[in-house]
N, C-alpha and C positions, 0 to 999 in steps of 0.2 A: 434546349436544341438537341435535335437526334442524331445519332452516329452519321446518318446519310448527309446531314447538312455540316458536319464538320469539315473545316477548310481544308483542302487537299486530300480527302478521302475519295480511294478509287472502290469501284465495286466490280465483282466478278472478274478477278485477275487470275490468269493461269500460273499455278505454282511450280510447275516443272520447269520453267526458266530461271527459278530462284533457288534450285538446288543442283548440287554438282552431280547427283545420281541422274538427274533428267527425267524426273516422273513426278507425277501429281496432279490432282484436278484443280477447281477453281476455288478460291477463297472468296467468301460472301463479300468481305470487306478487306481493303488493304490500305496501309498508311506508311509513309516513308518517314522516319521520325529523324528531324534534322535539329530540332530544338527541345531539348528536356522540359522546358518551362510549360509546355503545352501539356504535360503528363496528368497533372491533376484534374483539369477539366475532363480530358480525353477518358480517364477511368472512372470518372463520376458518371459520364454519359454510359459507359459499359456497364457499371454496376447498375444503373436505372433500367437498362434494357437486358441485364441477365444474359450477357451475351460472352461465350468463351474468348480466350484470345490466345496468341502464340507469338512469342519474340523470335524473330528471325535475325541471325546474323550474317554470315557468309554463305549459308545453307551448305556447309560441307560435312555435317553429320546428321542429316535429317531425311526421313523417308516419309513424303507426305502421301496421304491415300489418293487412290485414282478418284474418289469423289470428294476430294477437296476438304476444305475446312469451313464448318458452319459458323464461322464468327469473325473475328478481327485478327488478321496477320499484320504485326507491326515490324517493320523492316529497319534495323538500326543503321541510320545513314549518318550519324553525327561522327566525325572521325578526326577531330583536331588531337595535336600533340603538342605538348610542350615540355621543354628541357628545364629541369632545375637540378643543377650540378651533377649528381649522379642518379636523378630520378627522371623517368619519362611519365608525365602526366596525361594519359591517353583516354578520350572519349570512347565509349564502348563499341561503337562501329569502325575505329582503327584495325586495319588488317595488319598481320604479321610483316608482309613485306615493307609496308609503310613505317611499322615500328623500327623495323631492322635497319632502314635507311636512316631513321631519325637517331637511332643509336650509333651508328656508325659515323655519323656528322658530329655528333658531340664526342667522339672518340672514347665511347664506352663498350665495354665488354660484357660477356656473360650470356648473350643472346644467340650464341653459335648454333646451339642444337635445334633452335626453331626455324632455321632459313629453310623456306620452303613450305612451312606448316600452313594449311589454309585455313580461311576461317577469320573470325574477328577476336580481339582480346576479351570483349564481354564475354562471347561464349567459351572461349577458353578458360576464362575464371571460373565460370558456372561449372563447367564439366573438369576442371583442373587438367586439362589438355596436357600432353607430354609427348616426349620422342627423345631417343638416344639417351636415355636414362635421367633426363630433367623434366620437371613438371612446372607448370605454369605458377602455381602456388608458392613455389620457392623464391619466386621474385615479387611478389606481390608485398606491398606495404600498407596500402589502404584502399579499400572499395567504397566508392560512393554508389548508393542504390536510392530507387523509389519504391516505397512500401504501398503496394497496391491496395491494401485494406485500409490503411489510415490517410491515404493521400499525401504522404509526406515525405521529403529526403532525409537520408541519414548515413552515417559512415561506420564501415565495420574493419576491424584489424585482422590480419591473419588468424590469430586465436580465436576470435569470433567466428571466422567462416569455417572452420573445422574442415580443411583440405583433407581429401584421401584420394585413392586410386580412381581416377576419373569421375570424381565427385566432389561436392562441397555443400555446406548448409543451403546454399542458394538453389539447390535442385529441390529443397524440401520447404521452401518457404515461398510465399506471394509477394516476390520483389522483383525488379528490373534493375539490372546495372546500369549505370549512365557514365560511370568514370572510374578509371582504374589508375594508381600510383604503383610504379614499378621500380626497383632498387636494381641498379646494375654497377658495374666496377669500371674504375679508369683503366682504359687500355694498357696504361704503363705500369700497372702492377703485375705484369708477367703473365697475364692470363690471356689466351690467344683471342685475338679478335677477328680472325678470319672465319667466316660462316661455313658451315658444313655445306659442300657442295650439293647443289639440287640433283646433279648427276650421281652422287653417292646413294640420294634418297631413290632415285629411279632405279638403282641396281637391286634393290629390295623391293620397292614398292611401284606396281604398274601403272603407267598413265591412262587417261581415258575417263570416262564418266562412273565415279565411284564415290562412296562416301568415307574412304578410308577404311579403317578397322570397322568390321560389322558387329564383331562381339569384343567383350571384355577379356583380357586374360584372367583365367581362373586363379593364377598365382604368378610370382616372378620366376618359378621354375618350370611351369607349363603355359606356354602361350596358346591361346586359341587357335592360331595359324597352324601350329605343330600337331595339335589334337585334330583338327580337320584335315589335315595332308595325311596323318596316319589313317584316317577313314578311307584313303584313295579318292578324295572328292575334288582335288584340283581340276579345272576344267569342266566339272559337273555343271549343267544348264537346265533351268525349267524357263520355258518361254525365252524372252530376251535376257533374262538374269542369268549370269554365269559366275561361278567361282574362277577367279583368275589362275590360269596355269601357272603365274610366277610366284603368287602370294595367296596362300589358302583362305585368309581372313579378309581379302578384298574381295568384294562382289561386285561385278562389272555390269554396266548396261551396254549390251552389244549393239543397241541401235534402237530396237523396237519394245524394250521392256516396260512392263507395268508395274506398279506397286504390290499388285497381286502376285506377280511373278517373284519379286524379291522377298515377300513374305512367305510364300510357298518354300522358296529356297532356303531361307533361313529355319523354317519348322523341320525341314528334312535334315539340315545339317545338326540341328539340336537333338534330334531324335537318334541320327547316327552317333554322335559323340556320347551321348547317354548310353546308348547300348553297348558301345565299346569300351568305355572308361568309366560310366557311372557318375558322369560330370554333367551338371545341367548349365550350359553356356547361358551368359545373360548378354542382351544385346547393348552395344555401345552406341549404336546409332538410336538417334530419336524418332519414334514413330509417331506420326501426327495425323489424326488425332490418336491420344494415348490409348483408346479403348479398342482399336484394333488388335 
């Protein structure tokens, strides 16, 4: 069987509609993954055809090329959540709003800082997403993944995942997260169960078409936003890509931006920060393909 013949496979799908940034060309192939059991067969075909692949969650931290993607984009759509005592067992495509609703329904606490966080739990685990002083890895008990090279499923513990600031082992291996076990706390333990208000998030983070933080913070003491702000770049714009006047590490699509605009804006910022502070910023946003 060829990839084109795989049941449910789509062809020439425009990616801009699957990114919160709203840019990107076409993917040669596009598949909505609802059942992890098809992964061994799917990846054997990919290996035979020697095609690249990209795993897409909520599209909140990705910058797709204007030329698109020359392989297969797999959109994670399996999203069931099961409650087991103080744990949530979530499939990788489950979104944070859905997870928080399930935790509240089970009278669990600890999730509050993640209220309003975009994306899926699978992507959050891979990049150890965080906000308001908390990181996803702090709550992970176990991750089930698919080994792309061996076509097998296996489980890893937090110690094996090597969580770090906006990273994990999963960024370095050929594997696909299928399920995550998260440990929360009974709300009656005295831990606040009221989520952080989305309005509080909006006070610091602008609404609109954005990937969120474009660059990683160089250190806890020096945020990328502060460094960019000190370069006087709030509101600076190239084409349709603008640095938010509200938060200097948020790059916004003003309506007609291209991926090339964002790449040029990012390069300009990196040069300005390096010249002023001697610091080379690293992208937090995932650029696809990575060769850009």
